[in-house]
N, C-alpha and C positions, 0 to 999 in steps of 0.2 A: 625355686624350681617346682614344677607341677608334678604331683604324684598321681599316677593313673592306677585305678583299681577296677578290676573286672567285676561286674555285677551279674549274678546269675539271672536268667530269664524268669525262673519260677519266683524269685524274690520280687521282681517288678510287677508281675501279674497279681500277686497277693495284695500289694499296696493299692493298686488301682481298682476301684469298684465303680458300680453304676451310680452311686450317690455322688461320687466325685465328679463325674462327667456333667452332671446338671449344674454344678457350681463353678465350672470352668470360667464362664463369662458372667460372673456376679457383678453387682453394682459396686462392690468394695474395690475391685480392680480398676474400675473407671474413675473412681474418686482419688485414687492414689497417683498423683501426678509425678512424684519423685521416681517411680519405677518405669515410667514411659520413656522409651528411648526415641529420640528424634531421628529423622532421616539423615541429618547432618552428622549425628553421632555414629550412625551405621556406616556412612561413607568414610568417615574419619577412621573407623575401625578397620576398614579395608586396607589401610596403610600397612598394617602388619601382614596382611595376606599377600599383597602384590609386592614383588621384589623391587628394590630401589632402581635398578636398571630399567625395568619395564615402566615404572612410574615416571622416570625421567624422559623416556622415549615418548610416552603419551603426552606428557607436559610440553615437550618440544614440538610435537606435531600440532597440538592444539594452539600453541603460541604462533606457529607458522600460519595456520589457517586463519587465525584471528588477524594477524598482520596483513595477509593478502586481502582479507575481507575489508579491513579498514582502509587499505590503500585503494582498493577498487571503489569503495564508497566515496572516498575523497575525489578520485578521478571523475567519477560519474557526476558528482555534485558540481565540480568545477566546470565540466563540459556543459552541463545543463545551464549553468550561470552564463557561460560565454555565448551559447546559442540563443538564449532568451534576450540577453542584452543586445546582441548583434541584430536580432530580429526587430527589437524595439528601435534601435538607432538607424537601421538601414531600410527595413521593409515598411515600417509604419509611416514614415514621411513619404515614401513612394506611393503607398496606397492613398494617403490623403491628397497628394498631388494629382493622381489619376482621377479621383472622385471630383476634385475641383475642375479639372479639364473637361470631364464629361458634363458637368453642370454648365460650363461655358459653351460647349457644343450645343446642348439643348437650348440654351438661351439664344444662340445665334439662329438656330432653326426656327424658333418662335418669332424672332425678329424678322426673318425672311418671309415667313408666312404672313405676318402683319403687313409688311411692305407690299407683298403681292396683292393682298386684299385691298389696300389703299390705291394701288395702281390700276386696278380693274375698273371699268365703268360701273356706274351704280346699278344698272339693270342686271348685269351679270352677278353682282354681289347679292342681289335679292334672290336670284335663282339658286345660287350656291348656299345661301343662308337657309332657304326654305327646304332644301333637300330635293326630293323627287317631286316634280310638278306634273299633275295630271294633264292629259291632252286638252287643248282648248283654252288654257289659261296663259 
């Protein structure tokens, strides 16, 4: 068991002097690794301060939030997978087919233009080929 002893305020002031304040942050303290307390040690020490019931409540709430987060992440990942594979399997072939059909339409237009040029008399072809003809020619 811990024994508590009251220390008089006068006694503390006598021990503390200005020369002690300059050596509070000396290099000897930095070199002594054994006396440094890590953050994990400090958190672990809080175990004695926080009651067991409160620790259990906090732990349960954190576990619940973690579980919901993990479930949500799995659902979003699966949804993204379904949407991307559906797009690749359904939309991509449709886009390729539309592009192919548009190419065929352009090919037919070019073929019709070439047939029209061949069906016209040669005089009209020269006028169309030369563009604007000045008067008198």
